[in-house]
C-alpha positions as CSV (number, residue, x, y, z in Angstrom):
1,X,-3.9,80.3,-70.1
2,X,-5.3,77.6,-69.1
3,X,-5.9,75.9,-72.3
4,X,-1.8,76.8,-72.8
5,X,-1.3,75.3,-69.4
6,X,-3.3,72.1,-70.4
7,X,-1.3,71.6,-73.9
8,X,2.2,72.0,-71.5
9,X,0.9,69.7,-69.1
10,X,0.0,67.0,-71.7
11,X,4.0,67.4,-73.3
12,X,5.4,67.1,-70.1
13,X,3.6,63.9,-69.1
14,X,4.0,62.7,-72.4
15,X,8.2,63.0,-72.0
16,X,7.5,61.1,-68.8
17,X,6.7,58.3,-70.3
18,X,8.8,55.2,-69.8
19,X,8.9,51.8,-71.2
20,X,8.7,48.9,-67.7
21,X,11.7,47.0,-69.4
22,X,14.0,50.3,-68.2
23,X,13.4,49.5,-64.7
24,X,14.5,45.4,-65.4
25,X,17.9,45.6,-64.5
26,X,17.2,47.8,-61.2
27,X,14.5,45.8,-60.0
28,X,17.4,42.8,-60.4
29,X,19.6,45.1,-58.3
30,X,17.0,45.6,-55.9
31,X,17.0,42.0,-55.6
32,X,20.3,41.6,-54.6
33,X,20.3,44.3,-52.2
34,X,17.1,42.7,-50.6
35,X,18.7,39.4,-50.0
36,X,21.1,39.8,-46.7
37,X,17.9,41.8,-45.5
38,X,15.6,38.9,-46.3
39,X,18.6,36.8,-44.7
40,X,18.1,39.0,-41.3
41,X,14.6,38.3,-40.7
42,X,14.5,36.0,-37.8
43,X,12.1,32.9,-39.5
44,X,11.6,31.3,-43.0
45,X,7.7,32.6,-42.5
46,X,8.7,36.3,-42.3
47,X,11.2,35.7,-45.0
48,X,9.1,34.8,-47.6
49,X,6.4,37.2,-47.1
50,X,9.2,40.1,-47.1
51,X,9.4,39.1,-50.4
52,X,6.1,38.6,-51.5
53,X,5.4,42.0,-49.8
54,X,8.2,43.6,-52.1
55,X,6.9,41.4,-55.3
56,X,3.6,43.3,-54.8
57,X,5.3,46.7,-54.0
58,X,7.3,46.7,-56.9
59,X,4.5,45.2,-59.5
60,X,2.0,47.4,-61.5
61,X,-0.8,47.4,-59.5
62,X,-2.6,50.7,-59.3
63,X,-2.9,50.6,-55.1
64,X,-0.4,48.5,-53.4
65,X,-2.5,47.8,-50.2
66,X,-2.4,44.3,-48.5
67,X,-5.1,43.1,-49.9
68,X,-3.9,43.6,-53.8
69,X,-1.1,42.6,-53.0
70,X,-2.5,39.3,-51.3
71,X,-4.4,38.8,-54.7
72,X,-1.3,39.6,-56.8
73,X,1.1,37.1,-55.0
74,X,-2.3,34.3,-54.2
75,X,-1.8,34.3,-50.8
76,X,-4.3,35.1,-48.0
77,X,-5.0,38.4,-46.8
78,X,-4.5,38.1,-43.4
79,X,-1.1,36.9,-44.4
80,X,0.3,40.4,-45.8
81,X,-1.8,42.0,-43.2
82,X,-0.7,40.4,-40.4
83,X,2.8,40.6,-42.0
84,X,2.7,44.3,-41.9
85,X,0.2,44.6,-38.9
86,X,0.7,42.9,-36.0
87,X,3.2,40.2,-36.5
88,X,5.9,40.7,-34.0
89,X,9.7,40.8,-35.4
90,X,12.4,42.5,-34.7
91,X,13.3,45.3,-36.9
92,X,17.2,45.9,-35.0
93,X,18.3,43.1,-37.5
94,X,17.6,44.8,-40.6
95,X,19.5,48.0,-39.1
96,X,22.2,45.7,-38.2
97,X,23.0,45.1,-41.4
98,X,22.1,48.5,-43.1
99,X,24.5,50.3,-40.9
100,X,28.0,48.3,-42.1
101,X,26.1,48.9,-45.7
102,X,26.0,52.9,-45.4
103,X,29.4,53.0,-43.6
104,X,31.4,50.9,-46.6
105,X,29.8,52.9,-49.3
106,X,29.6,56.8,-47.5
107,X,31.8,56.1,-44.2
108,X,34.1,59.3,-43.5
109,X,35.7,60.7,-40.7
110,X,34.9,63.6,-41.6
111,X,30.8,62.4,-42.0
112,X,27.9,63.8,-40.3
113,X,25.3,61.9,-38.1
114,X,22.4,65.0,-38.2
115,X,19.2,64.0,-36.0
116,X,15.9,64.8,-36.8
117,X,12.9,64.7,-35.0
118,X,10.0,64.7,-37.5
119,X,5.6,64.6,-37.9
120,X,3.9,63.0,-39.6
121,X,0.4,63.8,-39.7
122,X,-1.9,61.4,-38.2
123,X,-5.5,60.6,-37.1
124,X,-7.3,57.8,-34.8
125,X,-7.2,55.9,-31.6
126,X,-4.9,52.9,-32.9
127,X,-2.1,55.1,-34.3
128,X,0.9,54.2,-32.1
129,X,1.9,57.7,-30.7
130,X,-0.9,60.0,-31.9
131,X,-1.6,63.1,-30.2
132,X,-2.4,66.8,-30.6
133,X,1.0,67.8,-30.3
134,X,3.3,70.4,-32.3
135,X,3.2,69.1,-36.2
136,X,6.0,70.4,-38.0
137,X,4.7,69.7,-41.6
138,X,1.3,71.7,-40.9
139,X,2.8,74.3,-39.1
140,X,0.6,74.2,-36.2
141,X,-0.7,71.8,-33.2
142,X,-2.2,69.2,-34.8
143,X,-2.7,65.4,-34.3
144,X,0.3,63.3,-35.5
145,X,2.6,60.8,-34.8
146,X,6.7,61.9,-33.9
147,X,9.6,60.0,-35.7
148,X,13.1,61.1,-34.2
149,X,15.5,60.1,-36.8
150,X,19.5,59.7,-37.0
151,X,21.0,60.0,-40.9
152,X,24.5,59.9,-41.8
153,X,25.7,62.7,-44.3
154,X,29.1,62.4,-46.4
155,X,30.5,64.7,-48.7
156,X,28.4,63.9,-51.8
157,X,25.3,61.3,-50.2
158,X,23.1,60.9,-47.2
159,X,21.5,57.6,-46.0
160,X,19.3,57.1,-43.1
161,X,20.7,55.1,-40.5
162,X,17.9,54.5,-37.4
163,X,15.2,55.6,-35.8
164,X,12.7,55.9,-32.9
165,X,8.8,56.5,-32.5
166,X,8.1,59.2,-29.8
167,X,5.8,58.2,-27.5
168,X,4.2,60.2,-25.6
169,X,3.6,60.2,-21.6
170,X,0.2,59.4,-22.0
171,X,0.8,56.2,-24.1
172,X,3.5,54.6,-21.9
173,X,1.1,55.1,-18.7
174,X,-2.4,53.5,-20.7
175,X,-1.5,49.4,-20.0
176,X,-4.9,49.1,-22.2
177,X,-4.2,51.0,-25.0
178,X,-0.1,49.5,-25.4
179,X,-1.8,46.2,-25.7
180,X,-4.6,47.3,-27.7
181,X,-1.7,48.8,-30.3
182,X,0.6,46.1,-30.0
183,X,3.2,48.3,-27.8
184,X,5.9,46.3,-26.8
185,X,6.6,45.9,-22.6
186,X,9.8,47.5,-23.1
187,X,9.5,50.6,-25.2
188,X,9.6,53.4,-22.3
189,X,9.0,57.1,-22.7
190,X,12.2,58.6,-23.9
191,X,12.8,62.3,-24.5
192,X,13.4,63.5,-28.4
193,X,17.1,64.4,-26.9
194,X,17.4,60.9,-25.0
195,X,16.4,59.1,-28.2
196,X,19.3,60.7,-30.2
197,X,21.6,59.9,-27.7
198,X,20.5,56.3,-27.5
199,X,21.5,56.1,-30.9
200,X,24.3,57.7,-30.8
201,X,25.7,55.2,-28.3
202,X,24.9,52.4,-29.9
203,X,26.3,53.3,-33.5
204,X,28.8,56.4,-32.7
205,X,31.8,53.9,-32.5
206,X,31.2,52.0,-35.3
207,X,29.6,54.8,-37.7
208,X,33.0,57.1,-38.8
209,X,32.1,60.7,-38.0
210,X,33.5,64.2,-36.7
211,X,30.2,66.5,-36.1
212,X,26.9,65.5,-34.7
213,X,23.7,68.2,-35.8
214,X,20.6,69.1,-35.0
215,X,18.1,71.3,-35.2
216,X,16.7,74.1,-32.5
217,X,14.8,71.6,-30.4
218,X,17.8,69.8,-29.7
219,X,20.0,72.9,-29.4
220,X,18.0,74.4,-26.9
221,X,18.7,71.6,-24.3
222,X,21.6,72.4,-21.7
223,X,21.6,68.6,-21.1
224,X,21.7,67.4,-24.2
225,X,24.7,69.3,-25.2
226,X,26.4,68.7,-22.2
227,X,26.0,64.9,-23.2
228,X,27.5,65.6,-26.1
229,X,31.1,67.1,-24.6
230,X,31.0,64.4,-22.3
231,X,31.1,62.4,-24.9
232,X,33.5,64.2,-26.5
233,X,31.6,64.4,-30.0
234,X,32.2,68.1,-31.6
235,X,28.5,69.4,-32.4
236,X,26.5,72.2,-34.6
237,X,23.0,73.0,-32.7
238,X,20.4,75.9,-33.9
239,X,19.4,77.6,-31.6
240,X,15.7,79.9,-30.7
241,X,16.1,82.5,-32.9
242,X,14.0,84.3,-29.3
243,X,17.9,83.1,-27.5
244,X,19.0,86.0,-25.9
245,X,23.0,86.1,-25.8
246,X,26.3,88.0,-25.6
247,X,29.0,88.9,-28.5
248,X,32.3,88.2,-26.1
249,X,33.9,89.3,-29.4
250,X,32.5,92.8,-29.9
251,X,33.9,95.7,-28.2
252,X,32.9,96.7,-24.6
253,X,31.1,99.8,-23.7
254,X,33.7,102.9,-22.9
255,X,34.5,102.1,-19.2
256,X,33.6,105.1,-17.2
257,X,36.4,104.4,-14.4
258,X,34.0,103.0,-11.7
259,X,33.1,99.6,-10.8
260,X,33.1,96.1,-12.8
261,X,34.4,97.0,-16.1
262,X,31.5,96.5,-18.9
263,X,30.6,94.0,-20.4
264,X,29.1,93.4,-24.3
265,X,25.9,94.2,-24.0
266,X,22.9,91.6,-24.1
267,X,21.3,91.1,-27.1
268,X,18.5,89.0,-28.9
269,X,20.3,86.4,-32.2
270,X,18.4,87.7,-34.4
271,X,19.6,90.9,-34.2
272,X,23.0,89.7,-33.6
273,X,22.8,87.3,-36.8
274,X,22.1,91.3,-38.4
275,X,25.5,92.0,-37.6
276,X,27.5,89.3,-39.1
277,X,29.7,89.0,-41.9
278,X,27.8,88.6,-45.3
279,X,30.3,86.7,-46.8
280,X,29.7,83.0,-47.9
281,X,30.2,80.8,-45.0
282,X,29.3,83.8,-42.5
283,X,25.8,83.5,-40.7
284,X,24.1,81.1,-42.9
285,X,22.8,78.4,-40.8
286,X,22.1,75.7,-43.7
287,X,25.1,76.3,-45.3
288,X,27.1,76.0,-42.1
289,X,25.4,72.5,-41.2
290,X,26.0,71.7,-44.5
291,X,29.5,72.9,-45.6
292,X,30.6,72.5,-42.0
293,X,32.0,75.7,-42.4
294,X,33.3,78.1,-39.6
295,X,33.5,81.9,-38.8
296,X,35.4,83.2,-36.0
297,X,32.1,84.4,-34.7
298,X,30.5,81.7,-33.8
299,X,33.3,80.1,-31.4
300,X,33.0,83.4,-29.0
301,X,28.9,83.0,-28.1
302,X,27.6,83.3,-24.8
303,X,23.8,83.0,-23.9
304,X,21.8,83.8,-21.4
305,X,20.4,80.5,-20.7
306,X,23.1,79.3,-18.6
307,X,25.4,78.1,-21.2
308,X,28.5,79.5,-23.2
309,X,29.5,77.8,-26.6
310,X,33.2,79.2,-27.4
311,X,35.3,76.5,-28.4
312,X,38.6,76.4,-29.3
313,X,39.0,73.0,-28.0
314,X,38.0,70.5,-31.2
315,X,36.1,68.2,-28.9
316,X,33.5,70.9,-28.0
317,X,30.9,72.1,-30.1
318,X,29.2,74.7,-31.4
319,X,25.7,76.2,-31.2
320,X,24.0,78.6,-34.1
321,X,21.1,80.6,-33.7
322,X,18.9,79.5,-36.2
323,X,14.8,81.1,-37.3
324,X,12.5,78.7,-35.8
């Protein structure tokens, strides 16, 4: 079996051999694509170093570290190291170039703004934002950084629009550590929900969209959902599978003739999902978010955490139960 797999592997690898000439037109297109980003850099030195750095990334070098790239483009290693590590330059002008490009190519009235906090395993005292926290990449609490990303999803394509690095309380309060790691003084502690709202406020007017989506880390927060409603955003958010809810369309227990009429009982979201229509568009959260299909059951749900997702108003939203 091992020999057969080794032979199969060699055959597959031989099919993957591609002549470098195939990529030459792609490199030319990429060079044109980079021009407006290069022009957005504030200084001539930054524009030149960006060009040199990209040359190294697109080269034949087996290792694309700063030292090897500097040698390849014939500059001092400190030049490339400073550009990608410590030189002060603002990334926001580059984002201001990216967003209009995405809107021009992919913009649709029913597009989706997708927010996603994602973790990256990372160690070291000088990696900004690193702490022991939940690391979804590893499925446990571990040392990691967390980024909060805003993407755009169209009918056939998707693209990243903006991002924030989540800076924990410990980092925000430690001035010595901030200075050692070059954290800009204007950066303050924000919750991930606040970072999402900040990006939404920055770009919502400029990016055509019909929906805002996010996972249960966002959907479980009442304040975040309320903020979306106040902004007139329609949303689809996940909620934890441990959420207790009441289906307002379910038949209530029989009335016994005394006291208040009974309502449908509270139940866990996990139990409620098993009762939903199994047909396409029924209870799959992934399909609901991706295709924005709706079932009437989603619109009449009351949850015990103090919110109700009944949304006859098109400017309201749904919070969908998910597994987390």
